[in-house]
N, C-alpha and C positions, 0 to 999 in steps of 0.2 A: 217511716215521716219525717224531713230534720225540724229542725227547730225551727228556726225558722217561721216553717210552715206553721207548726203549733198555737205559736206565738199568734201569729193570724186568727186560729182558730179558734185561739181566749179570745181575742178581741171581736171576733163574732159573735159568740157567745153572749158579751157581757152587753152585744145589745138588747137583746130583750130585757136585761137585768135588771139596764137604764129604763126603759121601757114601762116593765114592771111597779120600781117603784117610784116614776112619776104618775101611774096611773091608778093606784092601788088607792080604791074610795073609802079615809080615816083619816083620820087628823093628825098628824105627826107633830103640831104644835110646830113654835118658831126660836129661835135662837140669835143672843141679841153678837151681834158680832163688825164694831166699830162704829155703834148710834144705829146701825142700822140691824131690823130685824128682817131673817135669813129661813124661807120655807126651809123646813130643818128636812124633807121631802128631797129641799133642790138644791143642799149641801150635798146630802151621800149620794144622790140621782148624777152631781155635779165630777166628785170621788171617782164614782166610774166612769162616767167621761173625763176623764185627765184622765187617770188609768189607761185604758183605754186606748186613745188619743195618743200614750206615749208609746204601746206597743206597738203603734206604727214608724216609729221614728226606730225604735229596739229590733222588730224585723228586717228590717230593711239594712239598716246597721251592722247584726248579724251575721245577712244575707253577704254581704262585703266584704264582710270580714272573714267570713268560710269560706264564701269564693262561694257560695250555692245558689245556684237557679234551679229555677224549679217552672214546668206549667202551670199548676196549680199557683205556685207563689207569684209567678204573673198576670193568673186570671189573678185569686183573692182578693193578692194584698188592696191594690186600687179599688175591690167593688167592696172588700169589709175597712174603708177610707169612710164612701160614699153616703155605703149605706151610712155609717157611724154619723156620720154628720148628715147629711139630710135628715135621720132622723130627731138630729139636733135642735134643726131647725124649724123642722112641724112642729116640733114640741110647745118652741118659742114663739109659733104663732097662737098653737093655742090660747097659749099661757098670757099674751097679748104683751108680751118682750120685746120683738121682735118685730118693723113692719113687713109684713104680707109681702110688698114690693119687690126689697132689699133679696130677701128668700127668692122668691123669680126669678129675679136675675141672676140667682149664686146658680140655684141651682136645673136654667136652662144652659149660661155655659159647660155646663160640668157635662151634662149630657149631651151638648156641641160638640165638647172637645173627645169626649166616649168614643162618640160613631169617627169624629175625624181620626182619632189616632186607630178605628177600625177599620179603617178605611189606609188608610194605611199601610195596615200587618198587608192587608187580602193584595195592597198595591204595586208590595215592594217585601214586601219583611220585615221595615221600620219601625221602630218602636221610637216616640218621642221624647223628652229627655224633658224632664222638669227642669222651665231654668228658673231664676233667681226671679222675677215673678209671679211664678206660679210657686214657688216656695214662699213669701211673703204672702200672697190670696193665705195657703194652706194655714202659715202658724197665724197669722189675723184674725184666722175663720173660724179658732179652737181655741183664743185667745179669748175672744167676741162670746163664742159662747158661756167660755166659763164665768168669764162676769155681771152677761144676761144674766143666768142662770141663781148667781149669785149679789141682785137685787142691786146689781153696777151702782160700782163708788163715781160716786162723781169727783170729777182732776181737779187738783189743787189750781184756786184758781179762775180757773174757767167755768167751772158747773159742770161740764159737758161728764155724761154719763161715761165711764171710763170703757166698758162692753155696748156703748152709741158708739165712739168713733173710733173703736177700732173694728167695729162692722163696717162701717164707714170707709177705712182704707180696709178693710179687704176688698166692702163695693170696686173700689177703685181699681183694685190689684187683678180681680175676676174681669174685670173687666177686657183691661189691658192685656193680659199675658192670655186672657180669651184666641184677642184679639192675632197679637202677634203667634199665637197659634197656626190662627187659619190663612195669616202672612206667609209664614213658613214652608205650610202645604200646599199651599196655593197651586203646586203643582198639578195636586189630584184631581182638580177641578177643571185642568188646561181642558178645553174646548169642550165644555161645557154648555156654552152658553153661544156660541158659534153655531150658524147653520153648514 
């Protein structure tokens, strides 16, 4: 078991901790930050989510730097990322911190692109690398989740909460990058709809 894979396993281990912190049935209290009251369990869960999000970058960085590629890493790294993000998005809906329709689009895109990647591997062993729109989607998604759990500070001069703004940016790049992935892999479906 190499270091990047251990970091991926650590990220997976943090997911149930994140869940437990959010569902424990006792009053954690609040903390005042920048004239905003933040639920302490949200703050602790956000710290756990942030650490887990950082490990998503770290394991990939180390794998590239150490020139380590493993089947476990190719499988577990994207799975851990999706498990972490989808868990956080479900809780944002549960706590009425994010619109369900946006989360539904994000989750649907993730499932569709994952299915497309499986088809690509099955048909030729190709793995589609994430392009810049997908990377913007991932970064704005992680930041949106963090800001939404932290009581969402309004953006100066606009009054628009930062987390909601980031979530809409994420939504745009979710759709845009999803369409790009399917366009670039359209050859997979060649002849599907012809007689």
